[in-house]
C-alpha positions in Angstrom: 54.9 164.6 -137.4 54.1 164.0 -141.1 52.6 166.7 -143.3 49.3 164.8 -143.1 49.4 164.8 -139.3 50.1 168.5 -139.3 47.1 169.1 -141.4 44.9 167.0 -139.1 46.4 169.0 -136.1 45.5 172.3 -137.7 42.0 171.2 -138.4 41.5 169.9 -134.9 42.8 173.1 -133.3 40.3 175.3 -135.0 37.3 176.4 -133.0 34.9 175.5 -135.7 32.7 172.5 -135.0 29.8 171.0 -136.9 26.5 170.4 -135.1 23.8 167.8 -135.3 20.3 168.6 -136.3 19.4 169.1 -132.6 22.3 171.4 -132.0 24.8 169.0 -130.3 28.4 169.8 -131.0 30.2 167.1 -132.9 33.9 166.2 -132.6 36.0 167.2 -135.6 36.5 164.2 -137.9 40.2 164.8 -138.0 40.3 164.1 -134.2 39.5 160.4 -134.9 42.4 160.2 -137.4 45.0 161.3 -134.8 46.9 158.8 -132.7 47.3 159.4 -128.9 50.4 161.5 -129.4 48.7 163.6 -132.1 45.7 164.2 -129.7 48.0 165.2 -126.9 49.8 167.6 -129.4 46.4 169.0 -130.5 45.4 169.7 -126.8 48.7 171.5 -126.2 48.4 173.5 -129.4 44.8 174.4 -128.6 45.8 175.7 -125.2 48.5 177.9 -126.8 46.2 179.1 -129.6 43.4 180.1 -127.3 45.9 182.0 -125.1 47.2 183.9 -128.1 43.6 184.7 -129.2 42.8 186.0 -125.7 46.0 188.2 -125.7 45.1 189.7 -129.1 41.4 190.4 -128.3 40.5 193.7 -126.6 38.0 191.9 -124.4 40.4 189.1 -123.6 38.1 186.5 -125.3 39.2 183.5 -127.4 37.3 182.2 -130.3 35.8 179.5 -128.1 34.6 182.0 -125.6 33.0 184.1 -128.4 31.3 181.0 -129.8 29.8 180.0 -126.4 28.6 183.6 -125.7 27.0 183.8 -129.2 25.0 180.6 -128.4 23.9 182.0 -125.0 22.7 185.3 -126.4 
């Protein structure tokens, strides 16, 4: 992967997502700049990242789980 692809991958793997005015979650703009192989790599890396987050969290929650629970509360 090129340095540019690695930056896109890092951006896509983060749990942070923009929302529309009505609260719908938007895809990360970097997702659209990745090719099919980059998107597959992003998926694989996201799975690994969330597993690490769960392992390091006392409650076993990833950043995604925390974001969803915050919206529900």
